[in-house]
N, C-alpha and C positions, 0 to 999 in steps of 0.2 A: 562509737566509743571503743578504744582498745580493750582487749580482753583483760589485760593486767589491771587497767583502771576499774573495770567492772568487778573484778575479784576483790580489789581493794575496798570498793564501796560496799560490796556484800559483806566483807569481813568487818568493816566498821559498823554496819547495821546490826550484824549478829552480836557484836560486843555491846552495843548500846541497848539492844533488847534484853540481853542477858543481864546487864547492869540494872536496868529498870526492874526486872523480875527479882533480882537479888535485893535491891533496896526496898521494894514493895513488901517482900516476905520477911526480910531479916532486919530492916531498919538500917540506919547509917552505922551504928556501932557494931552491929552483927555482920554487916556486909564485908566482903574481902575480895581482893584481887583473885585469889585462888577460886573462890566461889563463882565469880563472874567468868573466869577462864573456863572452868568446868562446864558451866551452862552453855557457853559459846562454842565449846570444843576447840579452843585455841590455847596457846601457852600464855603464862602470865605476862611475858614480855610484850605480847601483842596488845594486851589490855593497857599496859603502861605506855605503849606507843601512842595511843589515842588520848590518854589522860595520865599525866605524870604523878598525880596524887589522887587519893580517894575523894577528896573534896572537889577536885576538878571534875571527876567523873560524875559526882552527884549533881554538880552545876549543869553539866551537859544534859543529863537526864531531865532535870527540872526545866531547862530551857526548851527542850524538845516538847515537853508536855504543854508549856504555856504558849508555845507558838503552833501547837497542833490544832486540828480542826475544831475540837470541842471547846477549847478555851481561847482561841485567837480572836482578836477584835474584828478582823476583816473576813471571817468565814461566815457570811450571811446567807441563809437559806433563801434562794430567790423565789421559791414557791410559796413562802409565807411571809407575812409582815405583821407588825403591831403585836397585839396581845397573843395571837396564835403563834407568832415567832418566838416570843418570850417563853411560852410553855414548851415549844419544840426544843428550844435551846436547853431548858432545864432537863428535859428528858434525855437529850443527847449527852449532856455532861454527866448525868446520873449513870447512864450506860457505860460511859468511858470510865467513871470512877469505879464501877464494879468489874469491868472487863479489860480495860486498856492498861497494860503494865506501866506505861509512862505516866499516865494520870494518877494511877494508884501510888506509884513511887513518889511523885511530886507532892501528893497530899501528905504522905508520911514524912517525907523529908522537910516539908514546910513546918510541920509540928515540931520536929526535932532540931530545926536549924539553929535556934538560939542556944540551946544547951550544948550543941556540938560545935558551935562557932563557925557555921557554914555561911558562905556568902552566896546566896541563891538569888535568882531573879525575883522581883516583887511579884507575889502571886495574885491572881484574879484580876489584874489590871485590864488585860485584853477582854476578858469575859464581861466585866463591868461596862466597858466601852461598848461592847456589842449589845448588851441589854439596854443601855442608854439609847442606842440607835433605834431599837425596836420600840421603846417607850415613846420616843419622839414620833415615830410612825403612828403609834396608837393615838397620840394627841392630835396629830394632823387629820387622822381619820375620824375623830370624834369619839373614839372608844374610851378615852381618858380625858379628864379636865385639863385645860390649858394652864391651870394654876399650879400644877405639880412641878416639883424640882426633879427633873428626870435623872440627872446624874446621882443625886442623893437617893432617890427611890431605887435606882439600879443597884447601888451599893447595898442598900438594905435587903433587897431581894437576894443578892448573892450571899449576904451574911445569913439570911434565913436558911438558905440551902445548906451552907456549911454547918449551921447548927443542927439541922435535921440529920445530916450525915454523921456528925459526931455522936449524937444521941443513939442512932441506930447501931453505930459501931460498938458502943458500950453495951447496950441492952440486947442486941441481936434478937428482936422479937420474931418468932417463927412466921413465915408466910408473908412478911412485910418487905417489899422492895423499896429501894431508895427512890426509884423513878416514880412510883405511885405515891409514896409519902411526901416527897418533896414537891411533886406536881400538885398535890392537894393543898399543901401549905401555901405555895406560890399563887395558886388560883384564888385562894381566900384573901390573900393580901391584895391581889389585883382587884377583886370584888370590893374590898374596902376602899381602894383608890377611886373606883367608879362611884361608890356611895358618897365619897367626899364631894365629887362634882355634882351629884344630884342634890345634895344638901345645899350647895351654893346656889344652884338654879332655883330652889324654892324660896330663897331669901328675897 
């Protein structure tokens, strides 16, 4: 790859990371080209080169998050399957929510999208698809009953995660991590699904 192309890609990456940090910390309304440029160490014109409007910049950041490792449909951990993979995925997304600027920014932008009139990629679709895949694996392995509707249950598990995330963000209980709290809630929901199968077996 030519050096000029390498520099261009590095510059674009620096701008996107800076934009993610800006949106995550300041929200859509508070974010600015000047703030992104200062974080990236470039001029405002360089930021505008990659995104002509702040709305376009927000969409780029959200798209990067929803196609990234944590939330993408096709990022399947080969070393785990079934229920273990569901719990591993929840832990991975929790860590990304706490530490990855793109995931943090996308979460905040998603909440603010309607009020700000943003046209963002639909959130959680890829992650729901991945959880569905792992629930299907669990059914085939006999970990969960064959009677469950795996796409619907995957949607509910992701909804439960986002609920835990929202509550912790408001209450900020000391010493409680999103990974631990969400993992506990998801594990209990999976236990409930197992119990549904045991109840059916006894009939």
